Structures are given as C-alpha cells and as structure tokens.
C-alpha positions in Angstrom: 45.0 -148.2 -17.1 47.7 -150.5 -15.8 50.5 -149.1 -13.8 53.7 -150.8 -12.6 55.3 -149.2 -9.6 58.7 -150.4 -8.5 59.6 -150.3 -4.8 55.9 -149.9 -3.9 55.6 -151.8 -0.7 56.3 -148.8 1.6 57.2 -145.1 1.7 56.9 -143.0 -1.4 56.1 -146.0 -3.5 53.2 -146.9 -1.3 51.9 -143.3 -1.5 52.1 -143.4 -5.3 50.2 -146.7 -5.5 47.4 -145.4 -3.3 46.9 -142.3 -5.3 46.9 -144.2 -8.6 44.4 -146.6 -7.1 42.1 -143.8 -6.2 42.3 -142.8 -9.8 41.1 -146.3 -10.9 44.4 -147.7 -12.1 45.0 -151.5 -12.0 48.4 -151.9 -10.4 51.4 -154.1 -10.2 53.0 -153.5 -6.8 56.7 -154.5 -7.0 58.8 -155.2 -3.9 62.2 -156.6 -3.3 62.1 -158.3 0.1 59.1 -157.4 2.2 56.1 -159.4 0.9 54.0 -158.7 3.9 54.3 -154.9 3.3 53.5 -155.4 -0.4 50.4 -157.3 0.5 49.3 -154.6 2.9 49.9 -151.9 0.3 47.8 -153.9 -2.2 44.9 -154.2 0.3 45.1 -150.5 1.1 45.0 -149.7 -2.6 41.9 -151.8 -3.2 40.2 -150.2 -0.1 41.1 -146.6 -1.2 39.9 -147.3 -4.7 36.6 -148.6 -3.4 36.1 -145.5 -1.3 36.7 -143.4 -4.5 34.0 -145.5 -6.2 36.5 -147.4 -8.3 36.9 -151.1 -8.9 40.5 -152.1 -9.5 42.8 -155.2 -9.6 46.1 -155.2 -7.8 48.9 -157.8 -8.1 52.2 -158.0 -6.2 55.5 -159.0 -7.8 58.8 -159.7 -6.2 61.8 -158.5 -8.2 65.1 -156.8 -7.6 65.5 -154.2 -10.3 69.3 -154.4 -10.2 69.1 -158.0 -11.5 68.5 -158.4 -15.3 66.5 -161.6 -15.0 64.3 -160.0 -12.4 63.6 -157.0 -14.6 62.5 -159.3 -17.4 60.4 -161.3 -14.9 58.7 -158.2 -13.8 57.7 -157.1 -17.3 56.6 -160.7 -18.1 54.5 -160.8 -14.9 52.7 -157.6 -15.9 52.2 -158.9 -19.5 50.8 -162.2 -18.2 48.6 -160.6 -15.5 47.2 -157.7 -17.5 48.3 -157.9 -21.1 49.2 -154.3 -21.2 51.2 -151.5 -19.4 50.3 -147.9 -19.6 52.4 -146.3 -16.9 55.8 -147.3 -15.5 56.8 -145.6 -12.3 60.6 -146.0 -11.5 60.5 -145.6 -7.7 62.7 -148.3 -6.2 65.9 -147.1 -4.7 68.3 -147.5 -1.8 70.2 -145.0 0.3 74.0 -144.9 1.0 74.6 -147.8 3.3 77.2 -146.1 5.6 77.0 -142.5 4.5 80.8 -142.5 4.2 82.8 -139.4 3.3 83.4 -139.2 -0.4 87.1 -140.0 0.2 86.1 -143.3 1.9 83.4 -144.6 -0.4 84.3 -148.1 -1.7 83.8 -149.4 -5.2 81.5 -152.1 -3.9 79.2 -149.6 -2.2 79.2 -147.4 -5.3 78.5 -150.2 -7.7 75.7 -151.7 -5.6 73.9 -148.4 -5.2 74.1 -147.5 -8.9 73.0 -150.9 -9.9 69.7 -150.4 -8.0 69.2 -146.6 -8.3 70.4 -146.1 -11.9 71.1 -149.2 -13.9 67.9 -150.9 -12.8 65.6 -148.0 -13.8 67.5 -147.5 -17.1 67.1 -151.0 -18.3 63.6 -151.5 -16.9 62.6 -148.4 -18.8 64.1 -149.8 -21.9 62.1 -153.0 -21.6 58.9 -151.1 -20.8 59.4 -148.7 -23.7 59.9 -151.5 -26.2 56.6 -153.1 -25.0 54.8 -149.8 -25.1 55.9 -149.2 -28.6 54.6 -152.6 -29.5 51.3 -152.0 -27.9 50.9 -148.7 -29.8 51.6 -150.6 -33.0 49.3 -153.4 -32.2 46.4 -152.0 -30.1 44.2 -155.0 -30.8 46.5 -157.2 -28.7 45.8 -155.2 -25.5 43.5 -156.9 -23.0 40.6 -155.1 -21.4 41.3 -153.6 -18.0 39.4 -154.3 -14.8 36.5 -152.1 -16.0 36.3 -154.0 -19.3 37.8 -151.1 -21.3 40.3 -151.9 -24.0 43.0 -149.3 -23.7 43.8 -147.0 -26.7 47.3 -146.8 -28.0 49.4 -143.6 -27.5 48.0 -140.7 -29.4 49.8 -137.7 -30.9 46.8 -135.4 -30.2 46.6 -135.8 -26.4 45.1 -139.2 -25.9 45.7 -141.3 -22.8 49.0 -142.5 -24.2 51.8 -144.2 -22.3 53.9 -142.6 -19.5 57.2 -143.3 -17.9 57.7 -141.5 -14.6 61.0 -141.6 -12.6 61.3 -140.6 -9.0 64.6 -139.0 -8.3 65.4 -136.5 -5.6 66.6 -133.0 -4.7 69.9 -134.8 -4.3 70.1 -134.7 -8.1 71.5 -131.1 -7.7 72.2 -130.9 -3.9 75.7 -132.1 -3.0 76.0 -134.3 0.1 79.6 -135.4 0.4 78.7 -138.3 2.6 76.2 -139.6 0.0 78.2 -139.2 -3.2 77.0 -142.4 -4.8 73.4 -141.5 -4.1 73.7 -137.9 -5.5 75.5 -139.2 -8.6 72.8 -141.7 -9.3 69.9 -139.2 -8.8 71.6 -136.7 -11.1 72.1 -139.3 -13.7 68.3 -140.2 -13.6 67.7 -136.6 -14.7 69.7 -137.2 -17.9 68.1 -140.6 -18.3 64.7 -138.9 -18.3 65.8 -136.4 -21.0 67.2 -139.1 -23.2 64.2 -141.3 -23.1 61.9 -138.3 -23.5 63.6 -137.3 -26.6 63.7 -140.9 -28.0 60.1 -141.8 -27.3 58.2 -138.6 -28.0 57.5 -139.6 -31.6 55.9 -142.8 -30.3 53.6 -140.8 -28.1 55.3 -142.0 -24.9 55.7 -139.1 -22.4 58.6 -139.3 -19.9 58.8 -137.3 -16.7 61.0 -136.9 -13.6 59.7 -136.1 -10.1 62.1 -134.7 -7.5 60.8 -135.2 -4.0 62.3 -133.2 -1.2 62.2 -134.1 2.5 59.5 -136.7 2.7 58.4 -138.4 5.9 59.1 -142.2 5.5 60.8 -144.9 7.5 64.0 -144.1 5.6 64.0 -140.5 6.8 62.9 -141.4 10.4 66.5 -141.7 11.8 67.2 -138.0 10.8 63.8 -136.6 11.8 65.1 -134.5 14.6 67.8 -132.9 12.5 65.4 -132.1 9.7 62.8 -130.8 12.1 65.3 -128.2 13.2 66.3 -127.3 9.6 62.7 -127.0 8.5 61.9 -124.8 11.5 64.9 -122.7 10.6 63.7 -122.0 7.1 65.2 -124.8 5.0 62.1 -124.8 2.8 59.7 -122.0 2.0 56.8 -124.3 3.0 57.6 -125.1 6.6 56.6 -128.7 6.8 57.7 -132.2 5.9 56.4 -133.7 2.7 54.4 -136.9 2.9 54.3 -139.8 0.4 50.9 -138.8 -0.8 52.3 -135.5 -2.0 54.5 -137.4 -4.4 51.6 -139.7 -5.3 49.4 -136.8 -6.3 52.1 -135.5 -8.7 52.4 -139.0 -10.2 48.7 -139.3 -10.6 48.6 -135.9 -12.4 51.3 -137.0 -14.8 49.8 -140.4 -15.3 46.6 -138.8 -16.5 46.4 -136.3 -19.4 47.1 -133.1 -17.5 50.2 -132.2 -19.6 49.4 -133.5 -23.2 52.1 -131.3 -24.9 54.9 -131.8 -22.4 57.6 -134.4 -22.0 61.0 -134.5 -20.3 59.6 -132.2 -17.5 60.9 -132.1 -14.0 58.2 -131.8 -11.3 59.6 -130.6 -7.9 57.7 -131.9 -4.9 59.9 -130.3 -2.3 58.1 -127.5 -0.5 60.0 -124.9 -2.6 63.4 -126.2 -1.6 64.6 -125.7 -5.2 64.0 -121.9 -5.1 67.2 -120.0 -4.7 66.8 -117.3 -2.1 68.8 -114.4 -0.7 
C-alpha cells in the first residue's frame, strides 16, 4: 500500500504518517517549507514501522497544494517513486493569519486560506482520483510495493481498493466569527467529500472525512491555557486534549478495509464535542 499524506511534516499529518507506517504503508511525506521536519517524520515512520515488524519505504516531497504545478508535481513524484497510489490523505492546511473579526477579513486573506485549505485538496483529489481509476483499469501497470506485493485494483466486494481521506475540523459546523475563512473552508470540505464519494463509488474508490476536535499540536500551543480551562469546564465529554495519533488511528482504520460498505462517512475524532447536550 502506498499512501500520500499532504502537510505531513508535523502535527496531525505527522501523527497520521506514523500510524500508517505502523500498518506497513509505504509513504510519500509532503511538506511545504520545513524540509528538516519532513526528514525527521520520515525517519520516525521507518523506526515505528520497524518496531511493528514492518519494512517500509518513505519518500519526502516538497509541494504547496495551493499551486497547480506543485499538485501535478506531487502526483508525478508519487508515480515515479512508487508507480501507484492507494491512499490519498488531504491533511495540509493553514489557520487564519490574523484571526480577524468577520467584518474585517480581507479578500487577500480569504483567497489565500481557501486556496490552501479547499482549492488545493479539491484539485489534488481530482488528480489522484483520475490516477486511481486508471490503476483500477490497468492493474498490471502497478509496481510491487516495498514487500514485493503487486497491489490489487479496487474491488466492489470489499477488497483493499483505493481511499481518499480528507481531514477537516469541528470548525466545519462550529461558527468562529474571528475565523470565518477557516470555518467556510472546512465546511466546504464536507461537501467536497460527499461529491467525490458519490462520483467515485462505482469505481470502488471510497471517500471519507475526518473531523478532529481540539488536538495538541504546535498550531494550538498558543491557545493551550484557554482550552485547558474550557476542557476542564466540560467543553468535551471526554475531558482531555486529543493528540495527533488519535487522528492517525482513525485514518489507519479507514485506509484498511474496516468499512467495506461505507463511503462519504464523517468520522468525528473530538472527544464527543459533536454531541449536543442539555
């Protein structure tokens, strides 16, 4: 199995990469700017796979998913390096730069965030899906993975198939008026998942959305004290922060064959935040 994870050099992406490595996936670790962090993630993936008794191959690839040429370069790199793609994880994303009030958000800020968080995943998924369909139609062209196994095409009867997994957020349905651009992008990813799930089901490509809640990463470190208080006050039924590995385990489940008759599903990894309570 070959998995491509965008934005995998740190945070949630790194947690996803490590969990897939433990499952024996060969990996393409995408990063935008921090090559050193990407190399460290790759090394950690190999080490974790070894501890799990797996032998994997990991490559790193620089690409900004908001740039069309970079998206094509990323798919071409995966094709050249491995000859196949079984799982795409759309994880790369940025936060609102200034967290401005919705009445003060500029068009430039709005356009930049949506280019990375929505337009990038949409068109990268398009490229990956086209290639996955081609692989399913021409299975003999797939190269063996690191274990020497030639991957089967997508099956209608619950075979390994192909998966596209998009990481969105509880912000898909939770209004934050100082992060309007971010919330809009995450909400749109939900519809993107539904659209691709409906379009690709007949080709045996299953499409999912994961909605993380409050996850401890370097991006959330500046608001740790505030969220510590909120969590202690009952914000989530499970009274703790999530960790990147929590999201990684959900991705690993979906990347396997745990849900062979499901597509378009939303998996909440949020400590129960989504539960409406009185």
